[in-house]
NUGU-869824 format. One line per 5 residues: number of its first residue (from 0); their letters; for each residue x, y, z of C-alpha. Coordinates in nm, 4 decimals. Layout:
NUM) a) X:Y:Z ~ ...
//
This chain:
0) madkl) -4.5768:4.5131:-1.0031 ~ -4.5919:4.3411:-1.3399 ~ -4.2421:4.4536:-1.4357 ~ -4.0836:4.3632:-1.1022 ~ -3.7447:4.2017:-1.1624
5) rgaea) -3.6296:3.9147:-0.9461 ~ -3.3227:3.7052:-0.8803 ~ -3.0264:3.7360:-1.1138 ~ -3.2184:3.9760:-1.3415 ~ -3.2695:4.2209:-1.0539
10) vaafr) -2.9006:4.1915:-0.9633 ~ -2.7977:4.2559:-1.3243 ~ -3.0314:4.5566:-1.3399 ~ -2.8665:4.7052:-1.0298 ~ -2.5227:4.6653:-1.1821
15) gevng) -2.6349:4.8196:-1.5094 ~ -2.8239:5.1160:-1.3661 ~ -2.5565:5.2491:-1.1297 ~ -2.2384:5.0671:-1.2364 ~ -2.2802:4.8864:-0.9083
20) qvalv) -2.1035:4.5906:-0.7544 ~ -2.2326:4.2884:-0.5640 ~ -2.0632:4.2161:-0.2307 ~ -2.1020:3.9137:-0.0053 ~ -2.0129:3.9762:0.3608
25) lqggg) -1.9643:3.6705:0.5839 ~ -1.9564:3.6886:0.9633 ~ -1.7563:3.4635:1.1952 ~ -1.9250:3.1904:1.3967 ~ -1.7649:2.8462:1.3720
30) algay) -2.0151:2.5735:1.2876 ~ -2.2798:2.8396:1.2243 ~ -2.0924:2.9056:0.8992 ~ -2.2922:2.6218:0.7443 ~ -2.5687:2.8829:0.7081
35) qagvw) -2.3338:3.0810:0.4802 ~ -2.2758:2.7693:0.2713 ~ -2.6519:2.7506:0.2129 ~ -2.6542:3.1183:0.1181 ~ -2.3813:3.0488:-0.1348
40) qalde) -2.5703:2.7539:-0.2831 ~ -2.8727:2.9778:-0.3463 ~ -2.6634:3.2532:-0.5048 ~ -2.4760:3.0000:-0.7147 ~ -2.7927:2.8312:-0.8394
45) agvep) -2.9465:3.1691:-0.9206 ~ -2.6402:3.2694:-1.1218 ~ -2.5524:3.5618:-0.8930 ~ -2.1783:3.6205:-0.9178 ~ -2.0281:3.8432:-0.6437
50) dwvig) -1.7667:4.1003:-0.7374 ~ -1.6281:4.1108:-0.3839 ~ -1.6324:3.8566:-0.0998 ~ -1.5452:3.9763:0.2510 ~ -1.5130:3.7452:0.5497
55) tsiga) -1.3986:3.7067:0.9063 ~ -1.3128:3.3776:1.0794 ~ -1.5303:3.0969:0.9350 ~ -1.6556:3.3661:0.6966 ~ -1.2999:3.4068:0.5678
60) inasl) -1.2744:3.0311:0.5168 ~ -1.6005:3.0165:0.3209 ~ -1.4936:3.3264:0.1263 ~ -1.1646:3.1607:0.0294 ~ -1.3532:2.8562:-0.0999
65) iagna) -1.5523:3.0888:-0.3271 ~ -1.2649:3.3063:-0.4465 ~ -1.0209:3.0155:-0.4713 ~ -1.2221:2.8026:-0.7097 ~ -1.3562:2.8322:-1.0634
70) perrl) -1.7286:2.9213:-1.0705 ~ -1.8332:2.5700:-1.1671 ~ -1.6379:2.4183:-0.8737 ~ -1.7258:2.6570:-0.5915 ~ -2.0302:2.4758:-0.4606
75) eamre) -1.8504:2.1418:-0.4845 ~ -1.5581:2.2826:-0.2823 ~ -1.7988:2.4223:-0.0224 ~ -1.9727:2.0858:0.0136 ~ -1.6407:1.9043:0.0453
80) fwrrv) -1.5126:2.1385:0.3165 ~ -1.8249:2.0979:0.5287 ~ -1.8155:1.7224:0.4746 ~ -1.4575:1.7115:0.6041 ~ -1.5365:1.9059:0.9213
85) esdhi) -1.8398:1.6986:1.0179 ~ -1.8126:1.5440:1.3634 ~ -2.0246:1.2312:1.3432 ~ -1.9679:1.0609:1.6787 ~ -2.2111:0.8572:1.8842
90) whrvp) -2.3351:1.1405:2.1042 ~ -2.5057:1.3031:1.8060 ~ -2.7380:1.0035:1.7935 ~ -2.8261:1.0037:2.1646 ~ -3.1732:1.1445:2.2468
95) swfgi) -3.1383:1.4937:2.3918 ~ -3.2690:1.4110:2.7396 ~ -3.1789:1.7010:2.9680 ~ -2.9187:1.8008:2.7104 ~ -2.6945:1.5021:2.7959
100) getms) -2.6204:1.4092:2.4337 ~ -2.5448:1.7703:2.3421 ~ -2.3206:1.8194:2.6462 ~ -2.1223:1.5022:2.5780 ~ -2.0928:1.5953:2.2112
105) ywttl) -1.9562:1.9358:2.3108 ~ -1.6931:1.7893:2.5426 ~ -1.5970:1.5211:2.2913 ~ -1.5301:1.7963:2.0368 ~ -1.3263:1.9964:2.2880
110) lagis) -1.1178:1.6945:2.3846 ~ -1.0718:1.5323:2.0442 ~ -1.0969:1.8275:1.8037 ~ -1.2515:1.8182:1.4564 ~ -1.0932:1.6116:1.1824
115) gffsp) -0.9976:1.8381:0.8951 ~ -1.0157:2.1489:1.1149 ~ -0.8261:2.1422:1.4451 ~ -0.6538:1.8939:1.6772 ~ -0.5576:1.9210:2.0469
120) npaaf) -0.2237:2.0718:2.1401 ~ -0.1182:1.8471:2.4351 ~ 0.1435:2.0928:2.5611 ~ -0.1246:2.3593:2.6161 ~ -0.3011:2.1353:2.8666
125) agahl) 0.0139:2.0901:3.0751 ~ -0.0394:2.4226:3.2498 ~ -0.1506:2.7771:3.1795 ~ 0.1940:2.9148:3.2710 ~ 0.3876:2.6928:3.0319
130) rlgad) 0.5599:2.9026:2.7666 ~ 0.4471:2.7693:2.4300 ~ 0.5864:3.0498:2.2167 ~ 0.3812:3.3276:2.0576 ~ 0.3127:3.1138:1.7501
135) gagfy) 0.2021:2.8103:1.9487 ~ 0.0011:2.9508:2.2388 ~ -0.3322:2.7838:2.1746 ~ -0.5208:2.4810:2.3007 ~ -0.5424:2.3418:1.9484
140) stmpl) -0.3375:2.3219:1.6316 ~ -0.4947:2.4345:1.3043 ~ -0.2567:2.2307:1.0893 ~ -0.5510:2.0088:0.9813 ~ -0.7301:2.3217:0.8534
145) rktlg) -0.4183:2.4342:0.6686 ~ -0.4062:2.0946:0.4962 ~ -0.7782:2.1029:0.4137 ~ -0.7657:2.4507:0.2629 ~ -0.4429:2.3678:0.0819
150) elvdl) -0.6314:2.0930:-0.0993 ~ -0.9522:2.2860:-0.1643 ~ -0.8340:2.6428:-0.2396 ~ -0.6374:2.7422:-0.5498 ~ -0.4333:3.0419:-0.4328
155) tllnq) -0.3327:3.1366:-0.7863 ~ -0.6977:3.1608:-0.8860 ~ -0.7870:3.3349:-0.5593 ~ -0.5372:3.6122:-0.6304 ~ -0.6619:3.6831:-0.9812
160) gaprl) -0.9206:3.9164:-0.8291 ~ -1.2450:3.7735:-0.9654 ~ -1.4012:3.7945:-0.7185 ~ -1.1972:4.0292:-0.5036 ~ -1.1320:3.8810:-0.1575
165) tvgaa) -1.0902:4.0649:0.1731 ~ -1.0363:3.8956:0.5105 ~ -1.0188:4.0630:0.8508 ~ -0.7782:3.9890:1.1365 ~ -0.6897:4.1550:1.4676
170) hvrss) -0.3329:4.2817:1.5099 ~ -0.2238:4.1396:1.8465 ~ 0.0250:4.4096:1.9515 ~ -0.1778:4.7190:1.8602 ~ -0.5387:4.6009:1.9054
175) tmryf) -0.6235:4.7273:1.5584 ~ -0.8273:4.5649:1.2837 ~ -0.6387:4.4794:0.9644 ~ -0.8051:4.3901:0.6362 ~ -0.6010:4.1881:0.3887
180) dsreq) -0.7253:4.2575:0.0367 ~ -0.6421:4.0623:-0.2801 ~ -0.6599:4.3913:-0.4730 ~ -0.3714:4.5272:-0.2671 ~ -0.1548:4.2196:-0.1995
185) piald) -0.1327:3.8443:-0.2626 ~ -0.3465:3.6475:-0.0169 ~ -0.1929:3.3308:0.1281 ~ -0.3290:3.0571:0.3549 ~ -0.1729:3.2416:0.6490
190) hilas) -0.4133:3.5318:0.5953 ~ -0.7138:3.2967:0.6008 ~ -0.5860:3.1134:0.9088 ~ -0.5107:3.4407:1.0877 ~ -0.8657:3.5589:1.0319
195) galpp) -0.9893:3.2448:1.2092 ~ -0.7296:3.2246:1.4872 ~ -0.9727:3.2646:1.7777 ~ -0.7861:3.2791:2.1113 ~ -0.7256:3.0945:2.3338
200) afpav) -0.8411:2.7972:2.1246 ~ -0.6149:2.8683:1.8275 ~ -0.2671:3.0237:1.8243 ~ -0.2013:3.3572:1.6549 ~ -0.0647:3.3515:1.2996
205) ridge) 0.2430:3.5505:1.2034 ~ 0.2271:3.7605:0.8861 ~ 0.5194:3.9829:0.7820 ~ 0.6656:3.9435:1.1293 ~ 0.3475:4.0435:1.3159
210) lywdg) 0.0960:3.8283:1.5011 ~ -0.2755:3.8260:1.4185 ~ -0.5834:3.6775:1.5855 ~ -0.9370:3.6156:1.4689 ~ -1.0883:3.9382:1.3331
215) gimsn) -1.4156:3.8540:1.5048 ~ -1.2829:3.9625:1.8434 ~ -1.2795:4.3201:1.7111 ~ -1.5272:4.3373:1.4212 ~ -1.7277:4.0264:1.3471
220) tptev) -1.9318:4.2050:1.0791 ~ -1.6796:4.3540:0.8332 ~ -1.9240:4.5589:0.6268 ~ -1.7365:4.8821:0.6926 ~ -1.4660:4.8027:0.4366
225) ifddd) -1.7194:4.8593:0.1582 ~ -1.8011:5.2090:0.2863 ~ -1.4320:5.2914:0.3318 ~ -1.3262:5.1662:-0.0107 ~ -1.1549:5.4047:-0.2515
230) prrss) -1.3089:5.4659:-0.4911 ~ -1.6434:5.3930:-0.3281 ~ -1.8996:5.2179:-0.5488 ~ -2.2736:5.1661:-0.5242 ~ -2.3153:4.8193:-0.3786
235) lifav) -2.5708:4.5464:-0.3360 ~ -2.4500:4.3844:-0.0159 ~ -2.5621:4.0397:0.0957 ~ -2.4642:4.0576:0.4637 ~ -2.4844:3.7135:0.6255
240) hmwnp) -2.5244:3.7357:1.0024 ~ -2.5250:3.4276:1.2231 ~ -2.5511:3.5691:1.5746 ~ -2.8924:3.7010:1.6695 ~ -2.8866:4.0527:1.8173
245) dgpep) -3.2403:4.0058:1.9528 ~ -3.3394:3.7391:2.2015 ~ -3.5437:3.6550:2.5106 ~ -3.4403:3.7386:2.8657 ~ -3.2314:3.4502:3.0019
250) etile) -3.3517:3.2693:3.3152 ~ -3.0879:2.9976:3.3578 ~ -2.7088:2.9987:3.3531 ~ -2.7098:2.8145:3.0202 ~ -2.9474:3.0737:2.8752
255) vlhrq) -2.7203:3.3507:3.0092 ~ -2.4184:3.1951:2.8373 ~ -2.6153:3.1627:2.5131 ~ -2.7455:3.5193:2.5167 ~ -2.4054:3.6600:2.6127
260) kdiqy) -2.2444:3.4904:2.3128 ~ -2.5098:3.6199:2.0726 ~ -2.4640:3.9747:2.2016 ~ -2.0839:3.9545:2.1895 ~ -2.0505:3.8213:1.8364
265) ssria) -2.3427:3.9987:1.6735 ~ -2.1044:4.2990:1.6940 ~ -2.3818:4.5451:1.7781 ~ -2.5226:4.5027:1.4274 ~ -2.8124:4.7458:1.4618
270) ghiar) -2.5971:5.0322:1.5930 ~ -2.3206:4.9560:1.3449 ~ -2.5527:4.9741:1.0454 ~ -2.7244:5.2833:1.1891 ~ -2.3905:5.4677:1.2052
275) lkqah) -2.2982:5.3660:0.8509 ~ -2.6417:5.4774:0.7355 ~ -2.6131:5.8138:0.9109 ~ -2.2651:5.8856:0.7728 ~ -2.3605:5.7915:0.4186
280) tlrhv) -2.6809:5.9980:0.4335 ~ -2.4692:6.2986:0.5303 ~ -2.2520:6.2365:0.2243 ~ -2.5667:6.2505:0.0108 ~ -2.6777:6.5696:0.1871
285) vtela) -2.3424:6.7323:0.1063 ~ -2.3857:6.6374:-0.2595 ~ -2.7395:6.7770:-0.2735 ~ -2.6349:7.1014:-0.1018 ~ -2.3470:7.1485:-0.3464
290) rllpe) -2.5924:7.1285:-0.6351 ~ -2.7921:7.4161:-0.4854 ~ -2.4955:7.6516:-0.4884 ~ -2.4695:7.9114:-0.7663 ~ -2.2270:7.8080:-1.0368
295) dvrst) -1.9744:8.0810:-0.9542 ~ -1.9640:7.9618:-0.5912 ~ -1.9693:7.5903:-0.6729 ~ -1.6648:7.6275:-0.8988 ~ -1.4453:7.7871:-0.6323
300) eaame) -1.1631:7.5831:-0.4834 ~ -1.3082:7.5997:-0.1321 ~ -1.6531:7.4860:-0.2450 ~ -1.5119:7.2003:-0.4529 ~ -1.3022:7.0813:-0.1584
305) lasyg) -1.6091:7.0751:0.0679 ~ -1.8182:6.9081:-0.2030 ~ -1.5588:6.6289:-0.2255 ~ -1.6902:6.5013:0.1091 ~ -2.0167:6.4199:-0.0649
310) cvtrm) -2.1033:6.0954:-0.2374 ~ -2.3718:5.9722:-0.4752 ~ -2.3213:5.5989:-0.4244 ~ -2.6062:5.3943:-0.2800 ~ -2.5709:5.0869:-0.0598
315) hvvrl) -2.8457:4.8267:-0.0444 ~ -2.7804:4.5934:0.2494 ~ -2.9747:4.2674:0.2328 ~ -2.9325:4.1221:0.5804 ~ -2.9655:3.7445:0.5962
320) laprf) -2.9943:3.6504:0.9632 ~ -2.9543:3.2879:1.0683 ~ -3.2508:3.1474:1.2628 ~ -3.2508:3.0673:1.6316 ~ -3.3425:2.7028:1.6812
325) adeth) -3.5501:2.6033:1.9806 ~ -3.2945:2.3522:2.1130 ~ -2.9712:2.5436:2.0537 ~ -2.7430:2.6602:2.3365 ~ -2.4161:2.8480:2.3754
330) tkdvd) -2.2399:2.5441:2.2229 ~ -2.4048:2.5959:1.8834 ~ -2.0865:2.7310:1.7246 ~ -1.9124:2.3957:1.7832 ~ -2.2066:2.1871:1.6646
335) fspsg) -2.0411:2.0239:1.3651 ~ -2.2860:1.7331:1.3681 ~ -2.4240:1.6272:1.0274 ~ -2.7769:1.7275:1.1356 ~ -2.6597:2.0647:1.2702
340) irrrw) -2.4709:2.1455:0.9510 ~ -2.7610:2.0304:0.7354 ~ -3.0330:2.2326:0.9053 ~ -2.8281:2.5546:0.9042 ~ -2.7263:2.5009:0.5427
345) nagye) -3.0911:2.4505:0.4462 ~ -3.1971:2.7609:0.6417 ~ -2.9395:2.9763:0.4589 ~ -3.0482:2.8395:0.1236 ~ -3.4188:2.9017:0.1847
350) atmra) -3.3675:3.2540:0.3226 ~ -3.1532:3.3562:0.0254 ~ -3.3925:3.2134:-0.2296 ~ -3.6715:3.4177:-0.0685 ~ -3.4577:3.7323:-0.0744
355) leeap) -3.3729:3.6836:-0.4414 ~ -3.7387:3.6310:-0.5238 ~ -3.8400:3.9497:-0.3409 ~ -3.5431:4.1545:-0.4765 ~ -3.6192:4.4452:-0.2379
360) whgef) -3.3360:4.6566:-0.3813 ~ -3.5212:4.6914:-0.7125 ~ -3.7451:4.9995:-0.6988 ~ -3.7599:5.3738:-0.6343 ~ -3.5923:5.5227:-0.3259
365) dpieg) -3.5413:5.8642:-0.1672 ~ -3.2242:6.0154:-0.3218 ~ -3.1126:6.1344:0.0229 ~ -3.1056:5.7762:0.1517 ~ -2.7554:5.6449:0.0945
370) vilhe) -2.7987:5.3170:0.2811 ~ -3.1136:5.1086:0.2579 ~ -3.1433:4.8076:0.4881 ~ -3.3567:4.5161:0.3722 ~ -3.4253:4.2688:0.6517
375) akpps) -3.4639:3.9026:0.5636 ~ -3.5471:3.7931:0.9160 ~ -3.6061:3.4277:1.0039 ~ -3.8874:3.3118:1.2312 ~ -3.8300:3.4105:1.5957
380) ampak) -3.7502:3.0476:1.6806 ~ -3.7390:2.7394:1.4631 ~ -3.8225:2.3828:1.5699 ~ -3.5628:2.1637:1.7365 ~ -3.3888:1.8820:1.5520
//
């Protein structure tokens, strides 16, 4: 189409046509979060400013770097964070014969930690029955991460609400998901650290007297907060997913471990989006049915109460799915090597630039459809390093 809008213009048109908002949803996934950094670079270069950033685990960390910096400094802060968490030891430069270099790199990371992110907690290795205290029961300390974020995130700026920030964490005692929202309360470093406190590696974080773990153990894809928001708004959602829900049948133990991790942390994406889509379509159906009622019926108290369950908002979900590399294994989420970070960053950048160019949310759609999913799928498998 000659008048097809693309990039920032298509985003601006969406906002203008339906008073819509732009949301960026970031999944958890450790080192895989470098893909999200590439997504951010593309959005930043295109001049796409999110109204709301939502994250879990590493997604919460990346989200805080966005919300906690002035627009002109966000990309710089993102680059600096990923530079600080690089793990550039000798095993990254060893040829990957039979996976020896990768295996040694993995164990080096587990034993030594990641500078700027986490360091070993010696007491935790003294025995599984040793009482470390509820606030210290983890194999690693995240004090290095607290220091890093303290230097890179301006909490005053973060809590000004532009963009709005929401991070998810799991309440340890009740097994419930809790979303901390800068629109409802001040967000502190504890909220970011709680969202990334993946057990048993990292200890729980105490907030208002209660302990919280990584939100990814309950909902690693926190898109639902947009649908549950009050008031609900039409949204263009860039949902960044790093764990592949689809994959080949595993034939080795290593392949089993890899596939199991993808399935676990992809959070049943397809079914999750299908349920959101079904519920929101029903809201549109209620709205359309209410319009068909005669005026004298529609104006009754009972009819108006039933019609309140309807909704006219529309959600465009642009799913950016990180690629599966030919040489990756179940250790990919701790691959903080410079080459691993670089290739995932580049993949996120390229995928987002393609999505902005295509702008699939710009067009005509069935009014009954409340949720429209736009897949930005990567190749089935990308070359090894």
